[in-house]
Jmol script that loads the backbone (N, CA, C; Angstrom):
load data "model"
ATOM      1  N   MET A   1       2.542 -45.378 -12.559  1.00  0.00           N
ATOM      2  CA  MET A   1       2.933 -44.241 -11.728  1.00  0.00           C
ATOM      3  C   MET A   1       1.807 -43.917 -10.746  1.00  0.00           C
ATOM      4  N   ALA A   2       2.192 -43.570  -9.529  1.00  0.00           N
ATOM      5  CA  ALA A   2       1.229 -43.313  -8.458  1.00  0.00           C
ATOM      6  C   ALA A   2       0.322 -42.132  -8.786  1.00  0.00           C
ATOM      7  N   GLN A   3      -0.923 -42.256  -8.393  1.00  0.00           N
ATOM      8  CA  GLN A   3      -1.823 -41.113  -8.465  1.00  0.00           C
ATOM      9  C   GLN A   3      -1.426 -40.151  -7.359  1.00  0.00           C
ATOM     10  N   ARG A   4      -1.560 -38.858  -7.633  1.00  0.00           N
ATOM     11  CA  ARG A   4      -1.147 -37.850  -6.677  1.00  0.00           C
ATOM     12  C   ARG A   4      -2.289 -36.886  -6.413  1.00  0.00           C
ATOM     13  N   ILE A   5      -2.287 -36.319  -5.202  1.00  0.00           N
ATOM     14  CA  ILE A   5      -3.245 -35.270  -4.890  1.00  0.00           C
ATOM     15  C   ILE A   5      -2.493 -34.070  -4.333  1.00  0.00           C
ATOM     16  N   SER A   6      -3.082 -32.913  -4.518  1.00  0.00           N
ATOM     17  CA  SER A   6      -2.486 -31.676  -4.018  1.00  0.00           C
ATOM     18  C   SER A   6      -2.685 -31.588  -2.506  1.00  0.00           C
ATOM     19  N   PRO A   7      -1.894 -30.766  -1.842  1.00  0.00           N
ATOM     20  CA  PRO A   7      -2.120 -30.560  -0.410  1.00  0.00           C
ATOM     21  C   PRO A   7      -3.539 -30.069  -0.115  1.00  0.00           C
ATOM     22  N   GLU A   8      -4.083 -29.239  -0.988  1.00  0.00           N
ATOM     23  CA  GLU A   8      -5.446 -28.746  -0.792  1.00  0.00           C
ATOM     24  C   GLU A   8      -6.450 -29.904  -0.826  1.00  0.00           C
ATOM     25  N   GLN A   9      -6.277 -30.805  -1.795  1.00  0.00           N
ATOM     26  CA  GLN A   9      -7.147 -31.983  -1.858  1.00  0.00           C
ATOM     27  C   GLN A   9      -6.934 -32.868  -0.627  1.00  0.00           C
ATOM     28  N   GLY A  10      -5.683 -32.953  -0.182  1.00  0.00           N
ATOM     29  CA  GLY A  10      -5.373 -33.732   1.020  1.00  0.00           C
ATOM     30  C   GLY A  10      -6.075 -33.173   2.242  1.00  0.00           C
ATOM     31  N   ARG A  11      -6.078 -31.845   2.375  1.00  0.00           N
ATOM     32  CA  ARG A  11      -6.750 -31.209   3.515  1.00  0.00           C
ATOM     33  C   ARG A  11      -8.246 -31.496   3.468  1.00  0.00           C
ATOM     34  N   GLU A  12      -8.834 -31.377   2.285  1.00  0.00           N
ATOM     35  CA  GLU A  12     -10.263 -31.675   2.140  1.00  0.00           C
ATOM     36  C   GLU A  12     -10.548 -33.135   2.496  1.00  0.00           C
ATOM     37  N   THR A  13      -9.677 -34.027   2.085  1.00  0.00           N
ATOM     38  CA  THR A  13      -9.842 -35.449   2.382  1.00  0.00           C
ATOM     39  C   THR A  13      -9.716 -35.698   3.879  1.00  0.00           C
ATOM     40  N   LEU A  14      -8.740 -35.048   4.522  1.00  0.00           N
ATOM     41  CA  LEU A  14      -8.579 -35.190   5.967  1.00  0.00           C
ATOM     42  C   LEU A  14      -9.828 -34.687   6.686  1.00  0.00           C
ATOM     43  N   ASP A  15     -10.302 -33.522   6.283  1.00  0.00           N
ATOM     44  CA  ASP A  15     -11.470 -32.931   6.938  1.00  0.00           C
ATOM     45  C   ASP A  15     -12.724 -33.788   6.757  1.00  0.00           C
ATOM     46  N   SER A  16     -12.812 -34.474   5.641  1.00  0.00           N
ATOM     47  CA  SER A  16     -13.994 -35.299   5.366  1.00  0.00           C
ATOM     48  C   SER A  16     -13.937 -36.640   6.094  1.00  0.00           C
ATOM     49  N   GLY A  17     -12.733 -37.041   6.506  1.00  0.00           N
ATOM     50  CA  GLY A  17     -12.578 -38.327   7.176  1.00  0.00           C
ATOM     51  C   GLY A  17     -12.707 -39.514   6.244  1.00  0.00           C
ATOM     52  N   GLU A  18     -12.574 -39.270   4.943  1.00  0.00           N
ATOM     53  CA  GLU A  18     -12.807 -40.320   3.945  1.00  0.00           C
ATOM     54  C   GLU A  18     -11.633 -41.268   3.727  1.00  0.00           C
ATOM     55  N   ALA A  19     -10.455 -40.912   4.225  1.00  0.00           N
ATOM     56  CA  ALA A  19      -9.279 -41.728   3.912  1.00  0.00           C
ATOM     57  C   ALA A  19      -8.422 -41.951   5.144  1.00  0.00           C
ATOM     58  N   LEU A  20      -7.646 -43.002   5.082  1.00  0.00           N
ATOM     59  CA  LEU A  20      -6.637 -43.288   6.090  1.00  0.00           C
ATOM     60  C   LEU A  20      -5.327 -42.654   5.608  1.00  0.00           C
ATOM     61  N   PHE A  21      -4.736 -41.804   6.431  1.00  0.00           N
ATOM     62  CA  PHE A  21      -3.456 -41.196   6.080  1.00  0.00           C
ATOM     63  C   PHE A  21      -2.341 -42.113   6.554  1.00  0.00           C
ATOM     64  N   ILE A  22      -1.402 -42.385   5.655  1.00  0.00           N
ATOM     65  CA  ILE A  22      -0.299 -43.300   5.904  1.00  0.00           C
ATOM     66  C   ILE A  22       1.010 -42.524   5.847  1.00  0.00           C
ATOM     67  N   ASP A  23       1.778 -42.578   6.930  1.00  0.00           N
ATOM     68  CA  ASP A  23       3.055 -41.873   7.049  1.00  0.00           C
ATOM     69  C   ASP A  23       4.191 -42.871   6.820  1.00  0.00           C
ATOM     70  N   VAL A  24       4.941 -42.697   5.735  1.00  0.00           N
ATOM     71  CA  VAL A  24       6.046 -43.614   5.432  1.00  0.00           C
ATOM     72  C   VAL A  24       7.412 -43.019   5.811  1.00  0.00           C
ATOM     73  N   ARG A  25       7.401 -41.930   6.586  1.00  0.00           N
ATOM     74  CA  ARG A  25       8.656 -41.387   7.097  1.00  0.00           C
ATOM     75  C   ARG A  25       9.178 -42.305   8.212  1.00  0.00           C
ATOM     76  N   ASP A  26      10.366 -42.017   8.721  1.00  0.00           N
ATOM     77  CA  ASP A  26      10.919 -42.859   9.779  1.00  0.00           C
ATOM     78  C   ASP A  26      10.099 -42.690  11.069  1.00  0.00           C
ATOM     79  N   PRO A  27      10.110 -43.710  11.935  1.00  0.00           N
ATOM     80  CA  PRO A  27       9.286 -43.673  13.148  1.00  0.00           C
ATOM     81  C   PRO A  27       9.563 -42.466  14.051  1.00  0.00           C
ATOM     82  N   GLY A  28      10.802 -42.025  14.134  1.00  0.00           N
ATOM     83  CA  GLY A  28      11.128 -40.866  14.963  1.00  0.00           C
ATOM     84  C   GLY A  28      10.466 -39.603  14.462  1.00  0.00           C
ATOM     85  N   SER A  29      10.449 -39.413  13.152  1.00  0.00           N
ATOM     86  CA  SER A  29       9.797 -38.241  12.571  1.00  0.00           C
ATOM     87  C   SER A  29       8.296 -38.289  12.808  1.00  0.00           C
ATOM     88  N   HIS A  30       7.712 -39.478  12.659  1.00  0.00           N
ATOM     89  CA  HIS A  30       6.279 -39.631  12.909  1.00  0.00           C
ATOM     90  C   HIS A  30       5.956 -39.307  14.367  1.00  0.00           C
ATOM     91  N   ALA A  31       6.802 -39.764  15.287  1.00  0.00           N
ATOM     92  CA  ALA A  31       6.556 -39.520  16.713  1.00  0.00           C
ATOM     93  C   ALA A  31       6.615 -38.032  17.042  1.00  0.00           C
ATOM     94  N   MET A  32       7.467 -37.295  16.343  1.00  0.00           N
ATOM     95  CA  MET A  32       7.626 -35.864  16.625  1.00  0.00           C
ATOM     96  C   MET A  32       6.468 -35.032  16.092  1.00  0.00           C
ATOM     97  N   ALA A  33       6.021 -35.319  14.870  1.00  0.00           N
ATOM     98  CA  ALA A  33       4.939 -34.540  14.255  1.00  0.00           C
ATOM     99  C   ALA A  33       4.366 -35.330  13.088  1.00  0.00           C
ATOM    100  N   ARG A  34       3.031 -35.198  12.917  1.00  0.00           N
ATOM    101  CA  ARG A  34       2.349 -35.962  11.883  1.00  0.00           C
ATOM    102  C   ARG A  34       1.047 -35.284  11.508  1.00  0.00           C
ATOM    103  N   ILE A  35       0.467 -35.697  10.406  1.00  0.00           N
ATOM    104  CA  ILE A  35      -0.891 -35.293  10.058  1.00  0.00           C
ATOM    105  C   ILE A  35      -1.818 -36.008  11.046  1.00  0.00           C
ATOM    106  N   PRO A  36      -2.791 -35.300  11.631  1.00  0.00           N
ATOM    107  CA  PRO A  36      -3.650 -35.911  12.651  1.00  0.00           C
ATOM    108  C   PRO A  36      -4.271 -37.230  12.200  1.00  0.00           C
ATOM    109  N   GLY A  37      -4.120 -38.239  13.055  1.00  0.00           N
ATOM    110  CA  GLY A  37      -4.698 -39.549  12.789  1.00  0.00           C
ATOM    111  C   GLY A  37      -3.891 -40.422  11.859  1.00  0.00           C
ATOM    112  N   ALA A  38      -2.766 -39.916  11.351  1.00  0.00           N
ATOM    113  CA  ALA A  38      -1.964 -40.697  10.400  1.00  0.00           C
ATOM    114  C   ALA A  38      -1.374 -41.932  11.076  1.00  0.00           C
ATOM    115  N   MET A  39      -1.307 -42.994  10.308  1.00  0.00           N
ATOM    116  CA  MET A  39      -0.748 -44.250  10.773  1.00  0.00           C
ATOM    117  C   MET A  39       0.654 -44.419  10.196  1.00  0.00           C
ATOM    118  N   PRO A  40       1.637 -44.717  11.050  1.00  0.00           N
ATOM    119  CA  PRO A  40       2.975 -44.961  10.504  1.00  0.00           C
ATOM    120  C   PRO A  40       3.007 -46.325   9.804  1.00  0.00           C
ATOM    121  N   LEU A  41       3.698 -46.367   8.687  1.00  0.00           N
ATOM    122  CA  LEU A  41       3.873 -47.638   7.975  1.00  0.00           C
ATOM    123  C   LEU A  41       5.359 -47.847   7.764  1.00  0.00           C
ATOM    124  N   THR A  42       5.883 -48.892   8.386  1.00  0.00           N
ATOM    125  CA  THR A  42       7.310 -49.219   8.312  1.00  0.00           C
ATOM    126  C   THR A  42       7.471 -50.656   7.828  1.00  0.00           C
ATOM    127  N   GLN A  43       8.691 -51.037   7.574  1.00  0.00           N
ATOM    128  CA  GLN A  43       8.944 -52.437   7.203  1.00  0.00           C
ATOM    129  C   GLN A  43       8.418 -53.373   8.288  1.00  0.00           C
ATOM    130  N   ALA A  44       8.570 -52.966   9.553  1.00  0.00           N
ATOM    131  CA  ALA A  44       8.150 -53.813  10.672  1.00  0.00           C
ATOM    132  C   ALA A  44       6.628 -53.973  10.737  1.00  0.00           C
ATOM    133  N   SER A  45       5.877 -52.959  10.322  1.00  0.00           N
ATOM    134  CA  SER A  45       4.410 -53.028  10.423  1.00  0.00           C
ATOM    135  C   SER A  45       3.729 -53.398   9.108  1.00  0.00           C
ATOM    136  N   LEU A  46       4.513 -53.550   8.047  1.00  0.00           N
ATOM    137  CA  LEU A  46       3.943 -53.757   6.714  1.00  0.00           C
ATOM    138  C   LEU A  46       3.114 -55.030   6.604  1.00  0.00           C
ATOM    139  N   ASP A  47       3.612 -56.151   7.082  1.00  0.00           N
ATOM    140  CA  ASP A  47       2.871 -57.408   6.942  1.00  0.00           C
ATOM    141  C   ASP A  47       1.521 -57.337   7.630  1.00  0.00           C
ATOM    142  N   ASP A  48       1.487 -56.755   8.835  1.00  0.00           N
ATOM    143  CA  ASP A  48       0.226 -56.628   9.559  1.00  0.00           C
ATOM    144  C   ASP A  48      -0.732 -55.701   8.814  1.00  0.00           C
ATOM    145  N   PHE A  49      -0.204 -54.599   8.291  1.00  0.00           N
ATOM    146  CA  PHE A  49      -1.026 -53.662   7.525  1.00  0.00           C
ATOM    147  C   PHE A  49      -1.646 -54.363   6.317  1.00  0.00           C
ATOM    148  N   LEU A  50      -0.827 -55.098   5.572  1.00  0.00           N
ATOM    149  CA  LEU A  50      -1.325 -55.793   4.382  1.00  0.00           C
ATOM    150  C   LEU A  50      -2.374 -56.840   4.746  1.00  0.00           C
ATOM    151  N   ALA A  51      -2.214 -57.474   5.908  1.00  0.00           N
ATOM    152  CA  ALA A  51      -3.136 -58.537   6.321  1.00  0.00           C
ATOM    153  C   ALA A  51      -4.461 -57.989   6.843  1.00  0.00           C
ATOM    154  N   THR A  52      -4.469 -56.768   7.366  1.00  0.00           N
ATOM    155  CA  THR A  52      -5.662 -56.282   8.067  1.00  0.00           C
ATOM    156  C   THR A  52      -6.384 -55.120   7.392  1.00  0.00           C
ATOM    157  N   THR A  53      -5.827 -54.541   6.348  1.00  0.00           N
ATOM    158  CA  THR A  53      -6.428 -53.357   5.731  1.00  0.00           C
ATOM    159  C   THR A  53      -7.161 -53.734   4.449  1.00  0.00           C
ATOM    160  N   SER A  54      -8.402 -53.267   4.350  1.00  0.00           N
ATOM    161  CA  SER A  54      -9.211 -53.538   3.166  1.00  0.00           C
ATOM    162  C   SER A  54      -8.561 -52.921   1.933  1.00  0.00           C
ATOM    163  N   ARG A  55      -8.556 -53.662   0.860  1.00  0.00           N
ATOM    164  CA  ARG A  55      -7.977 -53.165  -0.391  1.00  0.00           C
ATOM    165  C   ARG A  55      -8.812 -52.034  -0.999  1.00  0.00           C
ATOM    166  N   ASP A  56     -10.025 -51.837  -0.501  1.00  0.00           N
ATOM    167  CA  ASP A  56     -10.884 -50.747  -0.971  1.00  0.00           C
ATOM    168  C   ASP A  56     -10.752 -49.484  -0.125  1.00  0.00           C
ATOM    169  N   GLN A  57      -9.978 -49.560   0.958  1.00  0.00           N
ATOM    170  CA  GLN A  57      -9.789 -48.398   1.837  1.00  0.00           C
ATOM    171  C   GLN A  57      -9.067 -47.280   1.080  1.00  0.00           C
ATOM    172  N   ALA A  58      -9.611 -46.064   1.160  1.00  0.00           N
ATOM    173  CA  ALA A  58      -8.922 -44.909   0.567  1.00  0.00           C
ATOM    174  C   ALA A  58      -7.699 -44.593   1.415  1.00  0.00           C
ATOM    175  N   LEU A  59      -6.547 -44.444   0.759  1.00  0.00           N
ATOM    176  CA  LEU A  59      -5.289 -44.166   1.446  1.00  0.00           C
ATOM    177  C   LEU A  59      -4.651 -42.911   0.875  1.00  0.00           C
ATOM    178  N   VAL A  60      -4.166 -42.048   1.756  1.00  0.00           N
ATOM    179  CA  VAL A  60      -3.344 -40.904   1.355  1.00  0.00           C
ATOM    180  C   VAL A  60      -1.985 -41.140   1.983  1.00  0.00           C
ATOM    181  N   VAL A  61      -0.995 -41.367   1.137  1.00  0.00           N
ATOM    182  CA  VAL A  61       0.349 -41.718   1.598  1.00  0.00           C
ATOM    183  C   VAL A  61       1.241 -40.492   1.519  1.00  0.00           C
ATOM    184  N   TYR A  62       2.002 -40.250   2.601  1.00  0.00           N
ATOM    185  CA  TYR A  62       2.924 -39.114   2.569  1.00  0.00           C
ATOM    186  C   TYR A  62       4.268 -39.469   3.178  1.00  0.00           C
ATOM    187  N   CYS A  63       5.273 -38.727   2.736  1.00  0.00           N
ATOM    188  CA  CYS A  63       6.637 -38.871   3.233  1.00  0.00           C
ATOM    189  C   CYS A  63       7.133 -37.472   3.593  1.00  0.00           C
ATOM    190  N   TYR A  64       8.412 -37.219   3.425  1.00  0.00           N
ATOM    191  CA  TYR A  64       8.960 -35.898   3.754  1.00  0.00           C
ATOM    192  C   TYR A  64       8.594 -34.851   2.702  1.00  0.00           C
ATOM    193  N   HIS A  65       8.873 -35.167   1.422  1.00  0.00           N
ATOM    194  CA  HIS A  65       8.714 -34.177   0.363  1.00  0.00           C
ATOM    195  C   HIS A  65       7.832 -34.645  -0.792  1.00  0.00           C
ATOM    196  N   GLY A  66       7.266 -35.828  -0.695  1.00  0.00           N
ATOM    197  CA  GLY A  66       6.353 -36.306  -1.728  1.00  0.00           C
ATOM    198  C   GLY A  66       6.981 -37.192  -2.777  1.00  0.00           C
ATOM    199  N   HIS A  67       8.210 -37.675  -2.546  1.00  0.00           N
ATOM    200  CA  HIS A  67       8.861 -38.547  -3.524  1.00  0.00           C
ATOM    201  C   HIS A  67       8.739 -40.023  -3.135  1.00  0.00           C
ATOM    202  N   SER A  68       9.168 -40.371  -1.929  1.00  0.00           N
ATOM    203  CA  SER A  68       9.091 -41.764  -1.464  1.00  0.00           C
ATOM    204  C   SER A  68       7.651 -42.252  -1.404  1.00  0.00           C
ATOM    205  N   SER A  69       6.723 -41.336  -1.122  1.00  0.00           N
ATOM    206  CA  SER A  69       5.316 -41.732  -1.032  1.00  0.00           C
ATOM    207  C   SER A  69       4.793 -42.215  -2.382  1.00  0.00           C
ATOM    208  N   GLN A  70       5.357 -41.721  -3.469  1.00  0.00           N
ATOM    209  CA  GLN A  70       4.924 -42.192  -4.792  1.00  0.00           C
ATOM    210  C   GLN A  70       5.305 -43.660  -4.978  1.00  0.00           C
ATOM    211  N   SER A  71       6.523 -44.010  -4.567  1.00  0.00           N
ATOM    212  CA  SER A  71       6.956 -45.409  -4.652  1.00  0.00           C
ATOM    213  C   SER A  71       6.118 -46.286  -3.726  1.00  0.00           C
ATOM    214  N   ALA A  72       5.817 -45.776  -2.537  1.00  0.00           N
ATOM    215  CA  ALA A  72       4.992 -46.533  -1.596  1.00  0.00           C
ATOM    216  C   ALA A  72       3.592 -46.759  -2.171  1.00  0.00           C
ATOM    217  N   CYS A  73       3.042 -45.760  -2.829  1.00  0.00           N
ATOM    218  CA  CYS A  73       1.725 -45.903  -3.479  1.00  0.00           C
ATOM    219  C   CYS A  73       1.767 -46.944  -4.584  1.00  0.00           C
ATOM    220  N   ASP A  74       2.813 -46.897  -5.380  1.00  0.00           N
ATOM    221  CA  ASP A  74       2.961 -47.897  -6.440  1.00  0.00           C
ATOM    222  C   ASP A  74       2.980 -49.297  -5.837  1.00  0.00           C
ATOM    223  N   PHE A  75       3.736 -49.466  -4.753  1.00  0.00           N
ATOM    224  CA  PHE A  75       3.823 -50.760  -4.072  1.00  0.00           C
ATOM    225  C   PHE A  75       2.443 -51.196  -3.574  1.00  0.00           C
ATOM    226  N   LEU A  76       1.728 -50.281  -2.911  1.00  0.00           N
ATOM    227  CA  LEU A  76       0.410 -50.627  -2.384  1.00  0.00           C
ATOM    228  C   LEU A  76      -0.571 -50.965  -3.507  1.00  0.00           C
ATOM    229  N   THR A  77      -0.474 -50.258  -4.611  1.00  0.00           N
ATOM    230  CA  THR A  77      -1.325 -50.551  -5.764  1.00  0.00           C
ATOM    231  C   THR A  77      -1.016 -51.954  -6.285  1.00  0.00           C
ATOM    232  N   GLU A  78       0.268 -52.298  -6.345  1.00  0.00           N
ATOM    233  CA  GLU A  78       0.661 -53.656  -6.776  1.00  0.00           C
ATOM    234  C   GLU A  78       0.096 -54.717  -5.837  1.00  0.00           C
ATOM    235  N   LYS A  79      -0.082 -54.353  -4.574  1.00  0.00           N
ATOM    236  CA  LYS A  79      -0.622 -55.285  -3.573  1.00  0.00           C
ATOM    237  C   LYS A  79      -2.148 -55.301  -3.559  1.00  0.00           C
ATOM    238  N   GLY A  80      -2.766 -54.572  -4.502  1.00  0.00           N
ATOM    239  CA  GLY A  80      -4.204 -54.647  -4.666  1.00  0.00           C
ATOM    240  C   GLY A  80      -5.007 -53.481  -4.110  1.00  0.00           C
ATOM    241  N   PHE A  81      -4.342 -52.489  -3.524  1.00  0.00           N
ATOM    242  CA  PHE A  81      -5.072 -51.319  -3.031  1.00  0.00           C
ATOM    243  C   PHE A  81      -5.495 -50.475  -4.234  1.00  0.00           C
ATOM    244  N   THR A  82      -6.790 -50.186  -4.310  1.00  0.00           N
ATOM    245  CA  THR A  82      -7.333 -49.531  -5.492  1.00  0.00           C
ATOM    246  C   THR A  82      -7.487 -48.030  -5.331  1.00  0.00           C
ATOM    247  N   ARG A  83      -7.313 -47.511  -4.099  1.00  0.00           N
ATOM    248  CA  ARG A  83      -7.566 -46.092  -3.851  1.00  0.00           C
ATOM    249  C   ARG A  83      -6.414 -45.440  -3.089  1.00  0.00           C
ATOM    250  N   ALA A  84      -5.178 -45.757  -3.454  1.00  0.00           N
ATOM    251  CA  ALA A  84      -4.004 -45.165  -2.810  1.00  0.00           C
ATOM    252  C   ALA A  84      -3.498 -43.994  -3.643  1.00  0.00           C
ATOM    253  N   VAL A  85      -3.281 -42.852  -2.968  1.00  0.00           N
ATOM    254  CA  VAL A  85      -2.746 -41.663  -3.632  1.00  0.00           C
ATOM    255  C   VAL A  85      -1.598 -41.103  -2.807  1.00  0.00           C
ATOM    256  N   SER A  86      -0.703 -40.406  -3.482  1.00  0.00           N
ATOM    257  CA  SER A  86       0.453 -39.780  -2.845  1.00  0.00           C
ATOM    258  C   SER A  86       0.179 -38.291  -2.649  1.00  0.00           C
ATOM    259  N   LEU A  87       0.559 -37.772  -1.484  1.00  0.00           N
ATOM    260  CA  LEU A  87       0.357 -36.361  -1.165  1.00  0.00           C
ATOM    261  C   LEU A  87       1.524 -35.542  -1.714  1.00  0.00           C
ATOM    262  N   ASP A  88       1.249 -34.693  -2.701  1.00  0.00           N
ATOM    263  CA  ASP A  88       2.282 -33.825  -3.282  1.00  0.00           C
ATOM    264  C   ASP A  88       2.885 -32.921  -2.207  1.00  0.00           C
ATOM    265  N   GLY A  89       4.205 -32.769  -2.261  1.00  0.00           N
ATOM    266  CA  GLY A  89       4.893 -31.880  -1.331  1.00  0.00           C
ATOM    267  C   GLY A  89       5.213 -32.501   0.008  1.00  0.00           C
ATOM    268  N   GLY A  90       4.592 -33.628   0.319  1.00  0.00           N
ATOM    269  CA  GLY A  90       4.870 -34.343   1.547  1.00  0.00           C
ATOM    270  C   GLY A  90       4.552 -33.559   2.817  1.00  0.00           C
ATOM    271  N   PHE A  91       5.063 -34.078   3.924  1.00  0.00           N
ATOM    272  CA  PHE A  91       4.764 -33.485   5.219  1.00  0.00           C
ATOM    273  C   PHE A  91       5.355 -32.087   5.373  1.00  0.00           C
ATOM    274  N   GLU A  92       6.518 -31.857   4.786  1.00  0.00           N
ATOM    275  CA  GLU A  92       7.148 -30.540   4.957  1.00  0.00           C
ATOM    276  C   GLU A  92       6.276 -29.438   4.353  1.00  0.00           C
ATOM    277  N   HIS A  93       5.710 -29.690   3.188  1.00  0.00           N
ATOM    278  CA  HIS A  93       4.798 -28.702   2.594  1.00  0.00           C
ATOM    279  C   HIS A  93       3.545 -28.575   3.457  1.00  0.00           C
ATOM    280  N   TRP A  94       2.999 -29.720   3.879  1.00  0.00           N
ATOM    281  CA  TRP A  94       1.794 -29.731   4.706  1.00  0.00           C
ATOM    282  C   TRP A  94       1.998 -28.892   5.968  1.00  0.00           C
ATOM    283  N   ARG A  95       3.131 -29.094   6.656  1.00  0.00           N
ATOM    284  CA  ARG A  95       3.407 -28.393   7.908  1.00  0.00           C
ATOM    285  C   ARG A  95       3.384 -26.872   7.711  1.00  0.00           C
ATOM    286  N   GLN A  96       3.922 -26.417   6.588  1.00  0.00           N
ATOM    287  CA  GLN A  96       3.949 -24.982   6.319  1.00  0.00           C
ATOM    288  C   GLN A  96       2.577 -24.462   5.904  1.00  0.00           C
ATOM    289  N   ALA A  97       1.854 -25.221   5.099  1.00  0.00           N
ATOM    290  CA  ALA A  97       0.559 -24.775   4.587  1.00  0.00           C
ATOM    291  C   ALA A  97      -0.555 -24.872   5.634  1.00  0.00           C
ATOM    292  N   TYR A  98      -0.494 -25.914   6.487  1.00  0.00           N
ATOM    293  CA  TYR A  98      -1.577 -26.182   7.432  1.00  0.00           C
ATOM    294  C   TYR A  98      -1.051 -26.451   8.847  1.00  0.00           C
ATOM    295  N   PRO A  99      -0.403 -25.456   9.447  1.00  0.00           N
ATOM    296  CA  PRO A  99       0.152 -25.670  10.790  1.00  0.00           C
ATOM    297  C   PRO A  99      -0.906 -26.040  11.824  1.00  0.00           C
ATOM    298  N   ASP A 100      -2.151 -25.665  11.574  1.00  0.00           N
ATOM    299  CA  ASP A 100      -3.234 -26.001  12.502  1.00  0.00           C
ATOM    300  C   ASP A 100      -3.687 -27.455  12.343  1.00  0.00           C
ATOM    301  N   ARG A 101      -3.162 -28.143  11.330  1.00  0.00           N
ATOM    302  CA  ARG A 101      -3.504 -29.559  11.115  1.00  0.00           C
ATOM    303  C   ARG A 101      -2.253 -30.430  11.219  1.00  0.00           C
ATOM    304  N   VAL A 102      -1.463 -30.160  12.252  1.00  0.00           N
ATOM    305  CA  VAL A 102      -0.271 -30.950  12.557  1.00  0.00           C
ATOM    306  C   VAL A 102      -0.375 -31.381  14.018  1.00  0.00           C
ATOM    307  N   GLU A 103      -0.205 -32.657  14.236  1.00  0.00           N
ATOM    308  CA  GLU A 103      -0.216 -33.238  15.578  1.00  0.00           C
ATOM    309  C   GLU A 103       1.240 -33.396  16.009  1.00  0.00           C
ATOM    310  N   GLU A 104       1.591 -32.883  17.162  1.00  0.00           N
ATOM    311  CA  GLU A 104       2.993 -32.979  17.624  1.00  0.00           C
ATOM    312  C   GLU A 104       3.076 -33.818  18.886  1.00  0.00           C
ATOM    313  N   GLY A 105       4.256 -34.472  19.033  1.00  0.00           N
ATOM    314  CA  GLY A 105       4.539 -35.214  20.258  1.00  0.00           C
ATOM    315  C   GLY A 105       3.836 -36.512  20.419  1.00  0.00           C
TER     316      GLY A 105
END
end "model"
wireframe off; spacefill off
backbone 0.3
color backbone group
């Protein structure tokens, strides 16, 4: 089962710059609003991501509500990523809790 972090831990991680934030929502949702600096990860970009990202890179994975990101974390862990965590509550919780840390457009 995927390791999870609270939104508060996610905010601290974002502020520290220690992790790459991965957005597994659909591309349209990512284009409209995202956690600052987050990288979209889709089926189309997955092979390139797996080929170019260090397995030691800290990853914070998020989706809409924090459910799909757990499966995505499990998948990434199976692929050898040792520091992947899922953001509890997903982007919808993040948007409400930290409106000043949302990138739009």
